[in-house]
N, C-alpha and C positions, 0 to 999 in steps of 0.2 A: 606216499609216493615212493616207489622203489628206485633205488639208484642203480646205475650200470655197474657191472662187475669189474673188478680190477683187470687191467690189461697190460701186456708188456709194452715198454716204450724204448726206443733206440737211444743210444748215446747221442747221435746227431740231432734227434728231436729235442732232447734236453739242452744240448749245446746251442741250438738255434734260439731257444727261449732265453738262455743265459746271455747270449750275445746281444740280446735286446733288453738286458737287465730285468727280465721277467722271471725272477726266482722266488717270488713270494709263495708260489705254489709249493715250495719246499720248506715252508716254515716248520713243519713237523716231519722229520725224516727218520726213518728207521734204518740203521746201518747194521746189516748182519755180516759179521766178520768171522764167524765160526771160531771165536776165541783168539783170532789174530789181531794184531794192531791195525788200526784204520790205515788204509794205504795212502792217505793224503793228510797233509797238515793244514790247520787253519792259520791263516796269516793274521798276525796281530798288528801289523803296520798299516792296515787299511781299514779304519773303523767303519767306513760307509759301504765298502764294496767287497769286503773279505768273504762274506757269505756267498756272493755270486762266483767268486774265484774258487772257493772251496767246493761248491756244488758242481761247478764245471769239471774240476779235477776228479771229483768223485764219480760223476757220470762217465767220464772217460775210463776210469780205473775199474769200475764195477763190471762184474760178469753178467749181471742181470739187473734190470730196472723195471719197476712196476708202477703204474699210475692208478691211483684210487680216485675215481672221478666224483668226489663229493667234497664239500667243504668240511674240513677237519679243524680249522682254527680261524680266528678272526684277528685282524690287526687293529690295534687301538692307537690313534694318533693323539698326542698330548704335548704340551709345551716343554716337557722335560725329557722327551724321547731322544734317542741317539740321532735320529734324522734331524730333529730341530737343532740339536747341539752342533751337528756337522755343518749347518749353514754358516757358522762362524769360520770354519776351516775350508776355504775354497779348494785347497788341494784335495782334501778328502771328499768333499761334496761333488766336485766336478772332475778332477783329473783321475782320481781313483776309479770313478765310474768308467772313464774312457779306457783305462788300463784293463778293467774287468771285461769290457766289451771286446777289446782286442785279444785278451787271453782266451775267452770262450771261442771266439771266431778262429783263432789259431789252432785250437784243438779239433775243429770240425774236419771230418773226412768229406771234403767237397772240392771239386776242381772245375776248371774251365769257366764257362759262362755262368753257371749257378753261383760259383764262388765270387766271381766278379760282381754279379748283381747284388749278392748279399753284402759285399763290402760297400757298395754304393748306398744301399739301404741303411746300413749301420751308420755311415757318415751323416746322412740326412737326419736319421733318428737322433743321433747325438746332438746335432745342431738344434733340433726341435726341443729336446729335453733341456738343453742349456737355455734356450729362449724361455721355456716355461719356468725354469728356476729364476731367471731374471725377472719375470713377471711376479713371481711369488714374493720377492723381497723388495720390489721397486719402491713401494711406499715406506716401508719400515727402515730399509737400509740401502739408500740409493747408491752409495759408494761401492757396495757389493756387486751391483749390476755391472759396473765397469770392470771390476776384478774378475767376474765370471766371464765376461766377454774376452778379456785379455788372456785368460787361461784356456778357454775353450776354442776360440776362433782359430788359432794357429794349428789346431789338430786336424781340421778338415779343409779341403779346398773351398774356394770362394763359392762356386756353384752349389755345392752341397750345403754350405752355410745358408745361402739364400733360399734354397728349396726347403730346408728345415724350418726356417723362420716364416716362409710363406705358408707352409702347411699350418703352423700355429695361428697365423693371422686369419687364414680362411676358416679354420675350425672355430675361432672366436667370432668371426663375422657371421657365419651361417648357423652355428649351433650354440653360440655363447661360450664364454670361458668356463672351463670345468673347475677353475680354482675357487675354492671356498676359503676365503681369507681367514675366517674364524678358526679353521683347522690349524692354521700356522701361527696364530697369535698366542 
């Protein structure tokens, strides 16, 4: 099977992905700097979301970006992964993600109604992601559920919180939960 050829991608297209914390597609990145220092720095104070912020800054700073539309890497989940360890640190697991969402959104060249709509979508998405995190650890660490709620809930208006939670509920009702608890244990 032949893959599609590489194609240019805009900074806004990448920033839209990063504002939704969809940066896994950048797990293998080639940065061509022509012998110059990389124009952005990797943050070490955000163990869970630093890559999203780094790639957002890089997308904005780069003169050109190319998408290679084929799988070049695989992510392996295991009990000793950084993601699993970050479950213990609610600030990292929840609030750093919110900061990364806001950071990428802030870098986008978008205005008017499209910007307003994206902001609403991101608020609902963050609520839904927080609800899924609460589901992931409900059995194993019920006290973390309340801590996630107390951290995430003040970040978004009540309506967005309810819409995000409702979306997860409807997904689970009609399609079944996508959580595979054995991945997280």
